[in-house]
N, C-alpha and C positions, 0 to 999 in steps of 0.2 A: 577533895580537890584543894590543892595548896598553891599559893603564889610562888613564882620563881622569878629570879632576876633576868630581865631580857638581855639577849646577846645580839650582836650584829646580824646573825643569821635569822633572827626573828623580825627584822625591820620591815620586810615586805609584807608580812602578814599583819603586823601592827598597823602599818600604813593603811592597808586595805580595810581593816576593822574600823579604824578611826574615820576613814573617809565615808563609811556607811552612816556615820553619825556626824556628818560634816557641820551641821548647824551649831553644835556645841563642842566641836573638836578642833576648831581652827588653831587655837593656841598650841596644843601639843603637837598637832601635825606640822605646823610651820616650824616650831622649835626643833623637832626631830630632823626635819629635812635640812634645816640651816646649820644646826649645831651638833646633831648626832647624840649618841648615848654617852653620858658621863664625861663630856668634854670639859675644858677649862672655863668656857664662857659661863657667866652667871645664868644664862637662859638655857644652857644644856640640860637635858633631862636624865634623871635616874628613873628607870621604868621597871615595873613588875607586871607580869601577865598571869592570867588565871585560865587554865584549861587550854585545850587545843583550839586553834583558829585565829586568835584567842577568844575567850568568852568575855573577858573584861581586861582593861588596862588601867593601872594606877601609877601615876607619875608625879614627881616633884622636881622643880628646877633646882639648880645649885643654890640660888638665892632664897629658895624656900616657898615657891608658889606651887600649890597643890593643884594638879590638873587631871582629875579622874574621868574615866568613862566606864561606869560600873552599874549600868541600869539594872542588870539581872542579878546582882550580888545580894546575898543574904546579909543580915546584920553581923553574923559571925565572920563572914568573909571580909566585910568592910572593916571590922575591928582588927582582924589579922593584918590587913593592909596598913591600917593606921599604925600598928605596932612596928611596922618596918621603917617608919620615918621618925619614931620617937628619938629625941635628942638632936634632930636637925633644926636649924633656924626655920621659923615659920613666918613667911612674909604675908601669905594670904591664900585664897583659893578662888578659882574660876571654874564653874561647872554648871551643867544643867541643874535647874533649881531644886528639883526633888532630891537628886543625888546629893547636892551640896548640903541641904538641910539635914539629911540623914547622917552624913559624915560629921557635921558640926555637933549633932546630938551624941552620936556614938563616941566621938573623940573627947567630948567634954569641953569643947571650945566655945560654947554658946555665950558664956559670960566673959570671954576674953575681950579686952578693949579693942575697938576697931575704928579706924577713920572712915571706913566705908563698909556697909553690910546691907546690901540691897538685892532684891529680886527684880530683874528688869525684863520687860517684854522683848522677845526676839522677833526679828523680821528677816525676810528673805526676798530676793528679787532675781529673776532671770533677766539678764541685761538686754535681751531683745524686747523686753517690755518697759524699758526705762523711758520715763517721760521727762523731757528736758525743759526747764523753765526758761522763759524769755526774759532776760535782764539786760537792759541797755548798758553798754560800757564794761561788761564783765570780762575778765581775763584771769585764767588760772596759771600761776607761775610756781616753779620749784621753791621750796622753803629757803634754799641757799641764796636766792635772789633778794629776798626780803630783808629788811632791817632786823638784825639779830636781837637788838634790845626790845623791839616790838614783839617778836614771836616768843622770846623768853618771858616777857611780861604777860602775854596771853596764856602761855602754858602755866605760869605761876598762878594766875587767877583761876584757871581751870582746876588745878590741883586743890586750891583752897575751897572753891565753890562746889565742885563735884565730888571731891574725895576727902574734904574736911582736914586737909593737911595744915599743920601749923605753918606760919609764915616763913620761918627760917628753913624748915624742911622743904617747903614748896619751892623756895628760891633755889636751893641746892639741887633739887630734883629737876627743876625746869631747865637748868643749864645742861645737865646730863641728857635729858630727853631731847632737847632741840639738837644737840650735837649728834646724838644717835640717829635722829630722823634725817638729818642732812646726809650723814654717812650712808644710810640705807636708801635714800631717795624715796622715802615712803610718804612724805607729807607735802601739801601744797598750800599756797596762800591765794585767796581770792582778792583781786584788785577790781575796784570800780573807778573807771576813769583815772587809773594809775595809783589810786590810794588803797592801801591794805584795809580790808574790812572783815576778814575771817580766815579760818584755817580748817583744813580737813586732812584726813590721812587714812592709811591702811595700817592697822596694827598687827595684821597677819596676812600673808600672801602665799598663794599657791599658783601654779601655772594657769589654772582655770577658775579659781575662786579667790575672792578677796574679802576681808573683814574690815569694815569701816570702824574707825575709832579716833578719839582726840579731836572731834569736831568742836570748834569754838568760834563764837561771835561775841565781841565786847557788848556788855549790857546796853549801852547807849545806841547800838546799831541793830539791835534785835527787832524782829517783826517786819523786816523788809525783804525776806526771802533769800538772804545771803547764804545761810547755811545749806539750804536745799540746793541752791545753785552751785555752790562749791562742791558738794557731794556729787551732784549729777555730772558736772564737768569732769571730775576726777574719774567717774565711772565710764564716761565716754572714752577717756584716755585708756583705761584698762580694757574696755571692750575692743578698742582698736588693736590691742595686743593679744587678742583671742581669749580674754577672760570672759566666761559665760554667766557667772553667778556672783552675787554679793550677799553677805549676811551682816547683821549688826544687832546691837542691843540698845534700846532707847532709855536714856536716863531720866526723861521727863515726858509729860503728855505733849508739851509743845514740840519736843524733838520727834516724838512718834508721829504727830500730825504732819510734820515736815517730810518725814521719810515716806509716809503713805502717799503724800501728794505727788511723789515722783515714781510711784509704782510699787513700793515695798508692800508685802503681805505679812500678816502675823504668823509667827512660827515659834510657839512655845515660850518658855521663860528661862532666864539665865541668872545665876547668882554670881555677884562679884564681891569678894570680901578681902579687905586689906587691913591687917592688924596694926594696931598703933605702935607696937614695939617689935619690929620685924626681927630683931636679934634674939628675942625670946624663942625657946625651942618648943617643938611640937610636944 
């Protein structure tokens, strides 16, 4: 059984396969639905499939993010998939943790310098079980309404704290990220009595499922329930638009406790790896 390049005629079967593994497939699913196969966008996917159905999907974005769903693949099959992307820029990988660690080992990437290389606990929530905190004076507003210098500063701090970006790289990336979030309408700012206190967002969206990402509260405002309130209010907004499920991955024990407090349940583990020199090839 060999890998073959996916074609537009394969998209419905690929979509159905990835949806069966929704907890760890939100990034490739959302990218495929928004950008298609091999488009010009940096997030457009180059995809290979294995077997009928298919049995496995191996993909990489144009900018070099590897997004596999290959739970049943042998080491030989994974090695063959990795050979398909040799020579491409390698930005990082996001995948179910066991798969990610096998691919890192087989590809020989375990010693490659990374700004982030972590296995994070996953969580899932059916939105009819959402628990909404009571927080006086809380209001959730679109990112575009907030002071751009504030949100860019928060994003810069997030990239340094959570992803170990160097300051200059974080500043440049923060400007790009906030601009993209505003364009997509994906993120929100929590106000308390009119003052901005935190940010939340969806880093992948489908009509009935959202994936939470980019949640941030400044250090001096932590421990007051702002993050969980921001996430809950954003999920209420999504639920009102017929979204029925949310998934996420927690970067810390404090974050995990906050998500559990609003109804999230544990759901496996996820690896997020961002290489230090994304221009280096696979």
